[in-house]
C-alpha positions in Angstrom: 82.8 122.0 67.2 80.1 121.8 70.4 82.6 122.5 72.7 83.5 126.0 70.6 79.7 127.0 70.2 79.1 126.8 73.5 82.2 129.2 74.5 81.1 131.1 71.9 78.0 131.4 73.4 79.1 131.8 76.8 81.4 134.7 75.4 78.4 136.6 73.6 76.8 136.1 76.5 79.2 137.8 78.8 79.5 140.4 75.8 75.7 141.5 76.5 76.4 141.5 80.0 79.1 143.9 80.1 77.7 146.0 77.4 74.6 146.4 79.5 76.6 147.3 82.6 78.0 149.7 80.7 74.7 151.6 79.6 73.3 151.2 83.4 76.8 153.2 84.5 76.7 155.8 82.1 73.1 156.6 82.5 73.5 157.1 86.1 76.5 159.0 85.5 74.3 161.4 83.0 71.5 161.7 85.9 74.0 162.2 88.6 77.0 164.0 88.3 77.1 165.5 91.7 78.2 161.8 92.7 80.4 160.6 89.9 83.4 161.6 92.0 82.9 159.8 94.6 82.0 156.5 93.0 84.5 153.7 92.9 84.3 151.1 89.8 85.3 147.5 90.7 86.8 145.8 88.4 85.4 142.3 87.6 88.5 139.4 88.0 89.7 138.2 84.8 88.9 134.4 84.0 92.1 132.6 82.5 91.2 129.1 81.4 93.8 125.8 81.4 92.2 123.0 79.1 94.5 119.3 80.2 93.5 115.9 79.5 95.4 114.9 83.4 93.8 112.4 85.5 94.3 111.7 89.2 97.4 112.9 91.1 98.0 115.3 88.4 94.7 116.7 88.0 94.2 116.8 91.6 97.5 118.9 91.8 96.5 121.3 89.0 93.2 122.1 90.7 94.8 122.4 94.1 97.5 124.9 92.8 94.2 127.0 91.2 91.7 126.7 94.1 94.8 128.3 96.2 95.5 131.0 93.4 92.2 132.3 93.7 91.7 132.1 97.4 95.1 134.6 97.5 94.0 137.4 95.0 91.1 138.8 93.3 92.5 140.1 90.1 92.3 136.8 87.9 89.9 134.0 88.1 92.0 130.1 87.3 89.4 127.9 85.6 90.8 124.2 85.1 88.6 122.3 82.2 89.5 118.4 81.9 89.1 117.7 78.1 89.0 114.2 76.4 92.3 112.7 75.5 91.6 111.9 72.0 91.7 114.3 70.1 92.9 117.0 72.0 95.5 118.8 70.2 92.9 119.6 67.4 90.4 120.2 69.9 92.6 123.1 71.3 94.3 124.2 68.1 90.7 124.9 66.3 89.5 127.1 69.7 92.2 129.1 70.0 92.5 129.7 65.9 89.1 131.0 66.4 89.9 133.2 69.4 88.3 131.0 72.3 89.6 128.3 73.9 92.3 128.1 76.9 95.1 130.4 77.9 97.1 127.5 78.9 97.8 123.7 78.0 100.4 121.7 79.1 103.0 119.9 76.6 106.5 119.8 74.9 108.2 123.3 73.9 108.0 121.6 70.1 104.3 122.2 70.5 104.5 125.8 71.1 106.3 126.1 67.5 102.9 125.7 65.4 101.3 128.2 67.6 104.2 131.0 67.9 104.3 130.7 64.4 100.4 131.3 63.8 101.0 134.1 66.0 98.6 132.4 68.3 100.9 132.0 71.1 102.6 134.8 74.4 106.1 135.5 74.2 105.8 136.3 77.6 109.3 138.3 77.9 107.6 141.2 78.0 105.8 140.4 81.3 109.1 139.3 82.6 110.6 142.9 81.5 107.6 145.1 83.3 108.0 142.6 86.1 111.8 143.6 86.5 111.2 147.3 86.1 109.0 146.8 89.4 111.4 145.2 91.2 109.9 141.7 90.5 112.6 139.3 89.6 110.7 136.1 90.3 110.0 134.4 86.8 113.6 135.3 85.7 115.1 134.0 88.7 112.9 131.0 88.0 113.8 130.5 84.5 117.4 131.2 85.6 117.7 128.8 87.4 117.1 125.7 85.2 120.4 123.7 84.0 122.2 125.7 81.7 121.8 123.0 78.6 118.0 122.6 79.5 117.7 126.8 78.6 117.5 126.1 75.2 114.3 124.9 75.5 112.8 127.7 76.7 115.0 130.3 75.3 115.5 128.2 71.6 112.8 129.5 69.6 113.8 131.0 66.7 112.7 134.9 67.4 113.8 134.2 70.5 110.6 134.6 72.2 109.6 132.8 75.2 106.3 131.1 75.0 106.4 127.9 77.0 108.2 126.1 80.5 109.3 123.3 81.6 106.7 121.8 84.3 108.4 118.9 84.9 111.1 116.4 83.8 111.7 112.6 83.0 114.1 111.1 80.6 116.0 107.6 79.8 117.0 105.2 82.0 119.0 102.1 81.2 117.0 98.8 82.3 118.7 95.6 82.1 118.4 91.8 83.0 120.8 92.0 85.9 120.8 88.1 86.1 122.3 87.8 82.9 124.7 90.7 83.6 125.5 88.8 86.8 126.3 85.6 84.8 128.5 87.1 82.3 130.5 89.1 84.9 129.1 92.3 82.9 127.9 95.9 84.1 126.0 98.2 82.6 127.3 100.2 79.8 128.8 104.3 80.2 129.1 105.0 76.8 128.6 103.5 73.2 131.9 101.2 72.5 131.0 99.5 75.8 127.4 99.4 74.9 128.2 97.4 71.7 130.6 95.4 73.6 128.1 94.0 76.3 125.9 93.7 73.3 127.8 91.2 71.4 128.7 89.2 74.4 125.2 88.7 75.4 124.5 87.7 72.0 127.4 85.2 71.6 126.3 83.7 75.4 122.8 83.6 75.1 121.4 84.3 71.5 119.2 87.3 72.3 120.0 90.9 71.3 122.0 92.7 73.4 120.2 96.2 73.3 117.0 97.5 71.8 116.4 101.3 71.8 113.0 102.5 73.2 113.5 106.1 72.1 115.7 105.8 68.7 115.5 109.5 68.0 116.6 110.8 71.6 119.6 108.0 71.2 120.7 109.1 67.9 120.0 112.9 69.1 122.7 111.8 71.8 125.5 110.3 69.5 125.3 113.2 67.5 125.7 115.4 70.5 128.3 113.1 71.6 130.2 113.1 68.9 130.0 117.3 68.6 128.4 117.3 65.5 126.1 119.9 66.8 122.3 120.2 65.9 120.6 122.9 64.0 121.8 126.1 62.9 118.9 128.2 63.6 120.1 131.7 62.1 121.2 129.9 58.7 118.1 127.5 59.0 120.1 124.0 58.2 121.4 121.3 60.0 125.2 120.4 61.2 125.5 116.8 61.6 125.4 115.6 58.0 128.5 115.1 57.3 130.8 111.7 57.3 130.6 111.3 60.9 126.9 110.9 60.6 127.3 108.5 57.8 129.1 106.3 60.3 126.8 106.5 62.7 124.1 104.9 60.7 126.4 102.5 59.3 127.6 101.8 62.7 124.2 101.4 64.3 122.5 99.2 61.2 125.2 96.9 61.2 124.6 96.1 65.0 120.9 95.4 64.6 122.2 92.9 61.2 124.8 91.1 63.2 122.0 90.8 66.4 123.7 92.7 68.9 120.7 95.3 68.5 117.4 94.5 68.5 115.5 96.9 65.9 111.9 96.3 66.1 110.1 94.4 69.3 108.8 91.4 69.8 105.5 91.9 71.9 104.0 95.3 72.0 106.6 96.8 74.3 110.2 96.7 74.6 109.3 96.7 79.0 107.7 93.1 77.8 110.7 91.9 75.5 112.7 92.7 78.9 110.8 91.0 80.9 110.5 87.9 78.9 114.2 87.9 78.0 113.9 88.3 74.8 115.8 91.2 75.1 118.8 91.4 77.4 118.7 95.7 77.7 116.5 98.6 76.5 117.1 102.6 77.1 113.2 104.2 77.6 111.8 106.7 79.4 112.1 106.3 83.5 108.1 105.4 83.6 109.3 101.7 82.4 109.8 101.3 86.1 106.2 101.2 87.0 105.5 98.4 83.4 108.5 96.6 83.5 107.1 92.7 85.5 109.3 90.6 85.2 108.4 87.1 84.1 109.3 84.1 86.5 112.4 82.6 86.0 113.2 84.5 83.4 115.7 87.1 85.7 115.9 90.1 87.5 115.2 93.6 86.5 118.7 96.0 87.0 118.4 99.9 86.4 121.4 102.2 85.8 121.4 105.6 84.1 121.8 106.2 80.5 124.3 106.9 78.3 125.0 110.8 79.3 128.6 112.0 78.4 127.9 115.8 78.2 124.8 115.3 76.5 121.7 113.7 78.5 118.2 114.1 76.7 115.8 115.7 79.2 111.8 115.3 78.5 110.1 118.5 79.5 106.5 118.7 79.6 105.1 122.4 80.8 102.8 125.1 80.1 102.1 126.9 76.8 100.9 130.2 76.9 98.2 130.8 74.1 96.8 134.5 73.3 93.5 135.8 74.1 93.5 139.0 75.3 96.0 141.3 76.7 94.3 140.9 80.3 93.6 137.3 80.1 97.1 137.0 78.7 98.8 139.0 81.8 96.4 136.1 84.1 97.7 133.3 82.8 101.5 134.5 82.7 100.5 135.2 86.8 99.2 132.1 87.6 102.2 130.2 86.1 104.4 132.5 87.9 103.0 131.2 91.1 102.9 127.6 89.7 106.3 127.3 89.2 107.7 129.3 91.9 109.7 126.5 94.1 107.2 124.9 96.7 104.7 124.8 94.1 107.2 123.5 91.1 107.8 120.6 93.5 103.8 119.7 94.3 103.9 119.5 90.5 106.8 117.3 90.3 105.7 115.0 92.9 102.2 114.8 91.3 104.2 113.3 88.2 106.4 111.1 89.8 108.9 113.6 87.8 111.9 115.5 89.1 111.7 119.3 89.3 113.9 120.9 86.3 114.9 123.9 88.5 117.5 125.2 90.6 114.8 127.0 92.6 113.6 123.9 94.2 116.5 122.1 95.2 116.7 123.3 99.3 112.6 123.0 99.4 112.1 120.5 102.4 109.3 118.5 100.7 111.2 118.0 97.6 114.3 116.7 99.9 112.1 114.3 101.7 110.6 113.2 98.0 113.7 112.1 96.5 115.2 111.0 100.0 111.9 108.2 100.1 112.0 107.0 96.3 110.9 103.6 96.4 113.6 101.3 95.6 111.7 100.1 91.9 111.7 103.9 91.1 114.1 105.2 88.2 114.0 108.6 89.1 117.5 108.1 90.7 119.2 107.4 87.5 117.3 110.4 85.7 119.2 112.2 88.7 122.0 111.7 88.3 122.4 112.9 84.6 120.2 115.8 85.1 123.6 118.2 85.4 124.2 117.4 81.7 120.8 117.5 80.3 120.2 119.3 77.4 117.4 119.9 74.7 117.4 121.4 71.3 116.1 124.3 69.4 112.3 124.8 68.9 111.5 125.9 65.8 110.0 125.7 62.3 110.7 122.1 61.3 112.7 121.0 64.6 109.9 118.0 64.8 110.3 116.7 61.4 114.3 117.0 62.3 113.3 113.9 64.7 111.5 112.5 62.4 113.8 112.1 59.7 116.7 110.8 61.7 114.7 107.7 62.8 113.4 107.2 59.4 116.4 107.2 57.3 117.9 105.1 59.5 115.3 102.7 59.0 116.5 102.3 55.0 119.9 101.7 55.8 118.6 98.8 58.7 116.2 97.4 55.9 119.0 97.4 53.2 117.3 100.3 51.2 120.0 103.0 51.2 123.5 102.7 51.8 124.0 105.2 55.1 125.9 107.9 52.9 122.4 107.8 50.4 120.7 107.8 54.0 122.3 110.9 55.0 122.6 112.7 51.9 118.7 112.6 51.9 118.3 113.2 55.8 120.1 116.3 55.2 117.6 117.5 52.8 114.7 116.5 54.1 115.8 118.6 57.7 116.7 121.1 55.4 113.7 121.8 53.6 112.0 121.3 56.7 113.9 124.2 58.7 113.1 126.5 55.5 109.3 125.1 55.9 109.1 123.7 52.3 
C-alpha cells in the first residue's frame, strides 16, 4: 500500500507540474501571438515502468537492455524497478487495478489471462498492424519465428488477443542414475511403454522406484497430447480429453505407483535429493535441476537425456506481459519489447537466464551459436534443445490454470484409493468445464 501511495503521490505531483506548465504556455501564447507560429513545443519523453523480482545476471541484463534503449531514442524512458518476491503478484495486481504500477512484468501466459479478463492488459495486435502499415514488420517477424506448436502460447487467448510474449524457454529433462542403468543394461526411455519397462526392471532388481514425476501435471498433459485427445475446445469452453482413454491413463499411472515402479511422493524435500541419494533411479523435471543435483558419494553417477517427446514436448516460456496504463505509455511498452526481443537482444536475455531462445530469428546470431557450442557438460539445456522442434503449449483462457490443477488433484484420489479412475475422470470433466465457463 505504501508503494501505491508513493506512486500516486508522484503521479499527482506530475499532474500538477504539467498543469502548471500548460498554464504558463497558454499565458505566453496569449501575450505574444506574433511569436506563436515560431514556438516549437518539445514533447516530454513518456516513462514506462517494468517491475520485476530478478537478481544477479537477469537483473543486470534487464537493466542493460533498458539503458541501451534509453540511450538510443528520446520518446520513452524505460524505468526498471526491482520488487520484493514475496507478495509480488498481489502488489502488481492491486497497483494496476488502481491505474498505477508497471506497464510490463515477466511471467507465464496464464498470468496474463486474469489481467486480460479484467481489461487491465494490452492487446498489442493494434500496434503490430499499425507498424505493418508503415512497413515495419519487426514484431510480426519475431512472433512468426516461434515454433509452430509454441504459437498457441501467444495466440491462444480466447479473444484472439496478444497480451504476452515468450522471453526465454526451458523444459523438462530426464535425470537418471547412470550407474544403475549401466549395471542393468538399461537406456533412457523414449516413450511411455519403455518408461514402464525400465522402471519395473529397476524396482525388481534394486528395490527402489524407477521413476518419479517432478512435474506431474505436465506429464499428464503430455500423455493427453501423445494419445491424440486434444485439450481445450476454446469456442465451446470444454475439455476434450475426458473419455475412456483418460480413464486408462489415470489407471495406468496409479497402478504403477501402487506397484512401486513409480514414486508418487518424494522422500526428501526435492526429487533431486531423492535421485542424489539413490532413493529413486530417475525423474523428469525442469532442466534447472542440473544446478542442484549433487550425487552422494557411492550412490552413482548422474545421467541426463531428452524427456519423452513424441510429437509434443512441454515448453515453459516466461516473458513480458503488457499491462494497461494509457495510450502513450502502452505504446512505449510495446516499442521497448520490440527492441528487447529483437534477435541480438533476445539472445542476451536467454543467456542471462541460462535458457534457450524460442525465436527462430536468433538461430544465426553468432553470440547464440557460441553460447550453445560452449555449454558446460553439466548443462541440461542440450536435452531441452533436442525437443524444441516439437515444443508446444496450451491455450491461455479463463479456467486453464484450474484445468491443470484438476488434472493432478483427481489423479491423487485414484492413487490414494479414494476413487476409481472412472469416477475421478467424471469429476475431472465437470471441474474443468465449470472452470472454463467461469463457475
